[in-house]
C-alpha positions, 0 to 999 in steps of 0.5 A: 538257277544256272543250267548248261545247254549243249547246242549242235548246229548243222548247215552253212555255218563255217566261213560266214562269221558264225562263231564271232556272232555267237561269241558276241550274243553270248557276251551281250547276254552274260552267258559263259561257255564256248563255241567251236567248229567241228567236222559237222558244223558248229558246237556250242556249250553255254551256261546261264539261267534257263529263260535266258538260254531259251532267248539265246536259242531264239536269237541264234535263229533270228539274228544269224549272219546273212550268208549262213543257214541252219539245216538243223539245231539240236540242243539239250539241257544239263547241270552246270559245269561252272564256266567263268567266261565265254570263249571261241575254242580251236576247231575240233577235228574228230568225227565224219565230215558233214559240215556245209562248205560255203560257195565262193562269195562276191566282195562285200561292200565293207571290203570294197570300201576299204580297197578304195580307201587310200588311207587303208592298209589294203588300198588297191589290194586285189585279194582283200576279203573278210568273213562275209566275202571271198573264196571258200570252196575253191581254196578248201582242202579238208574239213573243218574250214580252218586256214591250215586246211586251205590253200592259204596255209602257205602264206604266213600272216603278218602281225596286223593280219594275225591280230585281226584274225584272232580278235573275236570282235573283228570282221576278219576273225577267222577269215581263213583267206585273210591277207594283205600286201605285206603277207598275202598273194600278189599279181604277176603279168606273164608273157606267152613263154611264162616270163614275168613282165611286171608284178603288183599294181604294174601288172594290173595296169599293164593288163589294162593297157593290153586289153585296150590295145585289143590283146587277149588276156588270160586272167587267173580268177577265183575258180580258174582262168578267164579270157578277157578282151575288149567287148567293143573291139570286133577284131579282138572278139573275132580273134578270140572266137577263132582261137577258142573254137567258139564260132557263134555261141554268145560270150558273157560280158562283165560291166564296170557297174550297174549303171553301165549294164542299164546302157545296154540291157533291160533290167527288172527288179529281180534281175537287178537283185541277182546281179548285185547278190553275193552269188553275183552270177551271169544274168541273161538280160534282154539287149536294148534295141539301140545298144548295138553300137556300144559293143561288138555284134560278134559278142552274141551274134543274132541273139537278143540277150546278153549274159551280163555280170558285175565285178565280183572279186577284188581283182575284177573290181580293180580291173574294171575301175581302170578300164571303165568298159564292158569286157568279155570274161569267158572261161579259160579253155578250148570248147568243151574243156574244163577251165584251167586253174594252174599257171603252167597248165594255162600256158600250155592249154591256152597257148595260141589263144592268150597273149598275156597272163595276169596271174597270182600265187594263191593256189586254186584247189578246184575249178569253178565256172561262173554261174548263169541264171535267167528270170523266166515268168518272174522266177529265177532259173539257174542254167549253170550252177557253179560259183556262188551256189555250189556246193550248197546242198539240198536238205532231206529235212531231218531224215538221216536214215533215208534210202538216199544216204551213201548214194552217189550219182554221176549225172549225164554227159551234157552239162554234167554234175555229180551228187552224193547224199550224206546225212540229211543233205544231198550235195551237188557238185559244181558244173563240170560240163560236157564229157566229150574230151579227155580233159573234161573226163579227167575233170569229171573223175577228179571231182568224184575223187575230190568229193570222196576225199573231202567228205570221207565217203565211199558210195553204197550205190552208184547211180548213172544214166541209162544211156550205155555210151555216156562216159559217166555210164561207162565210168559207173560200169567199170567201177567196183561199186554196186551200180543202178541206172536211171532213165534220163527223163524220170531223173529230170522229173524227180529232180524237179519234184524233190527240189520243190518238195512236192507231195502226192500225185503230180504230172511231170513233163520232161522235154529236152533234146536227147535221152535214152529211153527204156525201149532203146529209142531216143526220148525227149517229149515225155510225161510221167505221173509220180507220187511219193513212191512210184513214177510211171511213164504215161505219155509221149510225143509221136516219134520220128526218124533221125537220119545219121543219129547223133549227127542230127543234133548239129544239123537241124536240116536232118531233123526236118528231113526226118520229121517230113519223111515220117509224114510223107514217106518217099513221096517227099523226094518225088513231089516237085513243089516249091516247098519240097524243093526248098527243103531238099536243096539244103543237101547236095545230091550225094548227101540226099541220096545217102540220107534217103537210103538211111530213111528207107532202110532204117540204117544209121537212123534212130527214132526219137520223141524229142521236143528239142529235135522238133524245135530244130526241125521247125527252125529248119523248115521255116529257114531260121537255122540249118546247121548249129554251132552249139547245142540248142542254137536252132531252138534258141533262134526259133524262140527269139524269132517268135512273137510272144503276143501271137494267139493262134495255134496249130492242130494236133491229136491224142492217140490213146493206148498203153501210153498217150501219144501226141500226134503232131503231124497236123501241126507240121502240115499246118505250119508248112501251109503257113510258111508256103502262104508266106505268113510272117516267121514270128507268127509261125513261131508264136503259133508253134509255141502256143501249140506245144503249150496246148499239148501239155494242157490236153495231157494235163486235163486228160489225166486230171492233174492239178500239179505239174512239174516242168523239167528238161532243157526245153524249159530254158525257153522262156517263151515256152515256159511262160506260155505253159505256166500261164495256160495251166494256171488258168485252169487252177494248176500249180506249176513247179519249175526249177529254181535251185538246180538247173532244168537242163542236164545239170539237175540230172544227178539230183534226180538220180539220187532221188530215184533210189526210192522209186521204181525207175532203177535198172540193171544193165 
């Protein structure tokens, strides 16, 4: 007996060849009916014998396209309607949008082969793509994902492309960015005034020539402009640093192929898989000791790691095939600004930086940086979640009536992302960045408006950081939406808890540089115990003063002065020892006098429990770094200078009260003693890392916890994280880290959404 099945699928099922897959399987099985895209995902109606339809359901789950995933599959059986064939129907546009938009995916092997095949009609075409690869999120304007809803709508398909696009058995069936040299986008090379120098292949060759001559090229990529220079050319690299106002922060490198990465970097299997994955992120790799002669030392000054990536767009592949050298491929912006996405915007904002512009006429709808990942203790850690990952959601697993639904979170002010909940999914935006400039603030508000329009949402509740002076918080205060505020470190812990689907009681540790505490001080060394409905602040690092407040973030020497003043008081300025002379001489007489008054009178001085500032203080005390050019530089330098094999540690104590306070005074005194005795810096660094891990162990044992969540920027430190995981696993603890969202403030927006069901919501 022939019966009818109705199937509704939600998940990442648009733009990944899902409908052609269904069409192929249904026809193989002799089923009739249709498949179509709708605003929520994919809808299927099929007819056949019931046992056959049950096999059909099984095959959908087991054979689905590799880039797709199914969040929910609902089906019901009915009487036969009498379909005579199986077809792919035009998309349905009714209903509230909730379909999952695919991220931009790297060029697939099939398209790469065609692009390099002289007999193929897309030979050397820099915009080749198919249903398995190419731009997605950066070109979509509305749901469902159809060509007329993308920035490709301006390009009328030629007859050959149209034939492929309409053929269900073709790899390019309904590949919305489909194009070829006859009908698609094309390259142009512009000078600094915007005059066209050359076009097409000549534009690419002209760019390669300029790069090899040491010029700075602004290249329009998938998600915005990148600044390109020869990574071997120290003069060009320094010129880029000066013009981009990026003194010492490492630049990412693009390599021609995996073999060339191996010439410079050590790569394990997981790192290799990440480099070659469809997401194709920047992967932090340890540099080989004998590789310094291959690239300029100014690419990543005093840093043993290289941010490496492989070509991911067809344009990058063509460029690297011609160059055959490593290049710097960094965001097309000034420091702390979003990347440029439009040609004339780039001419204006990158004026004085770029000397030539390799551009094209495919519009970019929204900016998208390259993602950054690092392997820590055998686990993937996303440091910046953007191209390849965003805006894939985290699933609530069939809980549409959740208290989360309809809520929007606006994140923190560093490494900002925004998030919102719709139906069964929490969607997290691409990396927006630090909200310290007008351009980044504009981008932040643009992303919020973009999400509201794309998914047709109006928030029921806006969630923001508790810090009253964050731009994101001020935005929330001025909005017309009901607003609640979430403590920064609680959001960190809840983000990690939700991502890892942890149930029951767990100890959460949130260590970072800065976060506004419920007592008005700056937190950053926090411990929470949470269960499925409550979260409680249970322990904290002992606080110390930061003279000059936020100025200390860029001056580790101020953190050192504050932490030493907390231990020694005014005697710090009176003791005439070699150690105190060394510390105090980091300031001139006028600076020191002013800072002394700040500390004595507690004026323009904030108190902090921040482990990030402790790292800064130690880096200053042992003469690694006194001033930082970018966030976290001193802590990174301390990590890199530390001996991971060191077994020793320093003393500390726990003070018991309403909250457990970790007293680090003996730690710093022991560390100073080592330094004065001229103990090797790498030994001191190793002992400091061991001590921090021991502190976590002590708090874990005191509260008798066997599940531990690690979150916050300090756990980007691979040495610290590895030691903590190792020491806790020895006592049988299960340790959870971030692998889907960043452990830094890029994961805060997720935690703010999750906080809706907890008790850490505040009115301001």
